[in-house]
N, C-alpha and C positions, 0 to 999 in steps of 0.2 A: 516446510512444505505444509503444513497446516492453514498458514496463514496466506501464502501463495493460491491454494485452491479455494479459500473465502474471497479473494480478490477477483481471481478467475469467475466465479459464480455469480458476483456482482457486475463484473464486465459483461457477462452473457446477459442480463438483465437489463444493463443500459443498452447494448445491441438490439435485443428485442423490444423495447419501449422506444427505440429512437423513431422521430418522425419518417413518413415513409408516403411517396407519391400515390396521390389519389387515396391514402389510408389502406392501401392494398400490400400485404406483408408477404414477400417471397424470401425472408431472411432465414439462412441456415446458421446455427450455432453450435458448436461441440466443444466441449473442456477434454484434452488428453492429458493424461500424468503417467508418471512411473513408466513401465517397460514399454508403454505404447511409445511414450517420447522418446526412448532410447532406440526403438524400431524406427521410429520417424528420421531421427538423426543419422543413423545408419542408412536407411534408405536415400536420403539427401547427398550424402557421399558416394552413395555405389552412382547414383543419377548423375553426378557430377562427373564421374570418372568414366562411364558409358557414354556420355555427349561432351566430353572433354569440356566441361565449364566448370572452373575453378570455384566460380562463386557459390554453385551448389555444395561443394565440398566445404568450404568456409562456413557457410550458413548452416550447414550439417553438422560442424564442429562446436559451431554456438548451440545447435539444439540440443545436442549429446551433454551441454552443460548446463542445460534448462530442466528445472522442475515441471511446471505445466504450460501447456499450449492452449492458447485460445483461438479456435479455426472459425471465423465468420465468412459466410458467402451468400449467395442465392441460388434459387433452383426453382426451373420451369417458370422464370419470370414473363410472365404476360407483357408484350409493349405496353406502354401507359396510353398509347392510342391517342395521341394529341399532336401527332404529325407536326412536331418540332423541329425535324429535320438535324437534331444534335448527331444522329447516329451515321449522318451522311446521306440516308435516303429521303426522297420527296416524301414518301407515304411510309408511314410506321412499317419498321420491318418484319420479316418473318424470323422468329427465334429459333434456335437450336438446329444451325443447319451444317456445322461442322463440329467435330470433336479432335481438338488439339490438347496442348498442355491446358486449356478449358474449354469449355463448349460454347459455342455463340453462332453468330452475333447475339448480343444482349443489348437491350433498349439502354441507352444513354442515362435516362432517369431511373432507370433499377440499378444501374452502376453507382450512379450517385447517392441511391438509396444503401447501398453496401458501404460507400464512403462514410456515410454519416454514420452509420452503425459502427463502422471501424474507429471514427472518431470518437464516437460516447464512449466506446469501451477502453481505447487509451487514456480518455480523459479519467477514469476513475482509477486506472493503475498509477497515472500520474498522482492523483489525490491522494493515493494510497503509499506513495513513493517506491513503488515497485518497477523497476526497471523492466523497460520493454520495448519491442519494436516490431511494425508492421513488417511482415516479411511475403516477398512475392513466391520466392522458392519453396517456402514452407507448404504454403497452399498447393503448390503444383503437386510435389510428392503426396501429401496429405491426400488429396484427391485420387492420384495416381494408386495409393495403396487402399483407398476405399475407407479411410478413416473418418470420412463426412462424404453425405450423400451431397453433392452441390454442384453447378456448373461452373462457376468461378468462384474461387476461393483464395483467402488470404490468411495467413497464421500469425499470431502474436505471440512468441515465445516471453514467460517471465522469469524474473531472477531476484533475489535479493542477496546481493552480496556488495562488498566494499566498495566496487567499481564495475561501472555498466560493461557486461560483457558483450554488450550488443553496440557499441560505438567506439570503446577501446579497443580495436581490433586491427589485425592487419589485412591488406587487400587480399 
């Protein structure tokens, strides 16, 4: 557990220092462990049952077998104001106009920033030989449970066992 927490902290540093559009930082990082991870896993299973979504239940069971979860998201991300059109709008979008599983819409370049932060974090986990997987469903429920204050979030559960619990699993 102590080693996994150390890796999670290094992952948080990697996410924080990852390059960002126009040098503007809207990345949010939280590390959860212990009983909070157990509550998250149970919350995911309950969410899956309530919404008839077996993927949430499967990922929730994975989370119950996890020691530490790194949550990475974006919060109040202003548009990059480059009018690039990647979001589908002719001019930069107005963000935070709806709130579903995530709050949005979000500037595509800010989502790219989040993706780079996620990639930087999982690179650290990989270098340290820690099993991990970026999970959309972890982020949905972590946000719902207010474990992280973010508009859009993904979770990265961590494990150190003889076989990866995140990829060697049933559907």
